[in-house]
C-alpha positions, -999 to 999 in steps of 0.1 A, spaced: 551 686 -437 534 654 -422 521 652 -389 542 618 -383 575 636 -380 562 662 -358 546 633 -334 581 615 -333 599 647 -325 574 657 -296 577 620 -284 614 624 -284 614 660 -266 589 644 -240 614 614 -233 643 639 -229 622 660 -204 612 629 -185 647 616 -183 660 648 -169 633 651 -143 637 613 -134 675 622 -130 668 650 -106 641 633 -87 664 603 -83 687 624 -63 663 629 -36 640 599 -38 653 563 -45 631 556 -74 642 522 -89 657 511 -57 625 502 -36 620 473 -13 605 446 -35 628 452 -64 646 419 -76 680 423 -81 703 393 -86 740 397 -90 762 368 -103 799 368 -111 793 379 -148 760 391 -150 733 412 -132 698 408 -135 674 438 -122 636 434 -123 619 465 -107 584 452 -95 579 476 -68 590 505 -89 566 494 -116 537 491 -94 543 524 -77 544 541 -111 513 525 -123 494 536 -93 506 571 -96 498 573 -133 464 559 -129 456 582 -103 469 611 -125 448 600 -154 417 595 -131 419 629 -118 425 643 -153 394 624 -166 374 636 -139 379 673 -150 373 667 -187 
């Protein structure tokens, strides 16, 4: 068996796990509804751009990868 299907299966399982954790954390911490996120509601459409959420996730992941890199 090639490694590519294994990689795709691993990525899929990882996405499912991250989604489940996100749903559990979302009940207690309002990720995705932070001040600074842009939400425009019109009669027939809604536009949502999570600027602050993206910045927070970027900072957290950068710190996490920095810490992991220091111990390698």
